[in-house]
C-alpha positions in Angstrom: 61.2 -189.6 -77.2 62.3 -191.8 -74.5 60.4 -193.6 -71.7 61.0 -192.1 -68.2 58.5 -194.2 -66.4 55.8 -196.5 -67.5 53.2 -198.5 -65.0 50.5 -200.5 -65.2 47.4 -198.7 -64.2 44.2 -201.0 -64.7 42.7 -204.2 -66.2 39.2 -203.7 -67.6 36.5 -206.2 -69.3 34.9 -203.5 -71.3 34.7 -199.8 -72.2 32.2 -199.6 -69.4 35.0 -200.0 -66.7 38.0 -198.7 -68.6 40.1 -195.7 -67.0 38.6 -192.2 -68.1 39.7 -191.3 -71.6 41.9 -188.2 -70.2 45.2 -189.0 -72.4 46.2 -190.0 -76.0 46.3 -193.8 -76.2 48.3 -196.1 -78.3 46.5 -199.5 -78.7 48.6 -202.9 -79.1 46.5 -205.7 -81.1 46.7 -208.8 -82.9 45.9 -212.2 -82.8 46.2 -214.5 -79.9 49.9 -215.5 -79.2 51.3 -213.2 -81.8 53.4 -211.7 -79.0 51.8 -208.1 -78.2 53.0 -208.3 -74.5 56.5 -209.4 -75.4 56.4 -206.4 -77.8 55.3 -204.2 -75.1 57.9 -205.5 -72.7 60.5 -205.3 -75.3 59.4 -201.8 -76.5 59.6 -200.4 -72.9 62.7 -202.4 -71.9 60.7 -203.4 -68.7 58.7 -206.6 -67.9 55.3 -204.5 -67.5 52.9 -207.3 -69.3 52.4 -210.6 -68.4 53.6 -213.3 -71.3 52.7 -216.6 -72.0 53.1 -219.5 -74.4 49.2 -220.4 -74.2 47.1 -218.1 -76.7 44.7 -216.2 -74.7 46.3 -215.2 -71.7 45.5 -211.6 -72.0 41.9 -211.7 -71.3 41.5 -208.1 -70.3 42.1 -204.5 -71.6 45.1 -203.8 -69.9 46.1 -199.9 -69.3 49.6 -198.7 -69.0 50.7 -195.0 -67.9 53.8 -193.9 -70.1 55.7 -190.6 -69.2 58.5 -189.6 -71.5 61.5 -187.5 -70.5 59.7 -184.4 -71.4 56.9 -185.2 -69.0 54.4 -185.8 -71.8 52.0 -188.8 -70.9 50.1 -191.3 -73.2 48.4 -194.4 -72.3 49.6 -197.7 -73.8 46.6 -200.1 -74.2 47.2 -204.1 -74.5 44.3 -205.7 -76.0 43.3 -209.2 -75.8 44.1 -211.0 -79.0 41.6 -212.2 -81.6 41.4 -215.3 -83.2 42.6 -218.7 -81.8 42.7 -218.8 -77.8 42.2 -221.8 -75.7 39.0 -220.1 -74.1 35.4 -221.0 -74.4 33.1 -219.8 -77.2 31.1 -217.8 -75.0 34.3 -216.2 -73.9 35.3 -215.4 -77.2 32.0 -213.9 -78.4 32.1 -211.5 -75.3 35.7 -210.4 -75.9 35.0 -209.8 -79.4 31.8 -207.9 -78.5 33.7 -205.9 -75.8 36.7 -204.9 -78.1 34.8 -203.9 -80.9 32.9 -201.8 -78.6 36.0 -200.5 -77.3 37.8 -199.9 -80.6 34.4 -198.0 -82.0 34.0 -195.9 -79.2 37.3 -195.0 -77.7 37.6 -191.4 -79.1 41.0 -190.9 -77.7 42.9 -193.8 -79.3 45.4 -191.9 -81.6 47.5 -195.1 -82.8 46.7 -198.8 -83.4 49.5 -200.7 -83.6 48.4 -204.3 -85.4 51.2 -206.9 -84.9 51.1 -209.8 -87.3 52.8 -213.0 -87.2 55.7 -213.0 -89.3 54.9 -216.8 -90.3 51.4 -215.9 -91.3 51.6 -212.4 -92.7 48.6 -212.5 -95.1 45.7 -214.1 -92.9 42.1 -213.4 -93.5 41.7 -212.5 -90.1 44.2 -209.9 -90.0 43.3 -208.4 -93.3 39.5 -208.0 -92.0 40.6 -206.4 -88.6 42.5 -204.0 -90.6 39.7 -203.1 -93.0 37.5 -203.0 -89.9 39.8 -200.2 -88.3 40.0 -198.0 -91.5 36.3 -198.2 -92.0 35.5 -197.3 -88.5 38.3 -194.7 -88.0 37.9 -192.6 -91.1 
């Protein structure tokens, strides 16, 4: 399906201040600085997500409304990266708690797109995230 329009809706710190789960969601996830935001911009052929060469730039859960040519709607969710980021330990702990809670309890997630760095395709952290997603979304 071809995208008709896409627009930024909201940034949220946690599931508590996220948008209402009224539509199917596609979640983009991966390590810090793997290129999630760049991938979203390329996929949509628009600069909707902020990019940076600094790991940890995406610090909130970002929601984008996508409307396709057939008027179907879905929500793209750009998650903060996991792993290395130039942020404090307490910030990383907070991110991990919020992301785990979001992934575990957001019932309308229909697809996880887990980006991996081609230069490091078999990192243990990526493998652990994959196993965690399989475990909680049986």
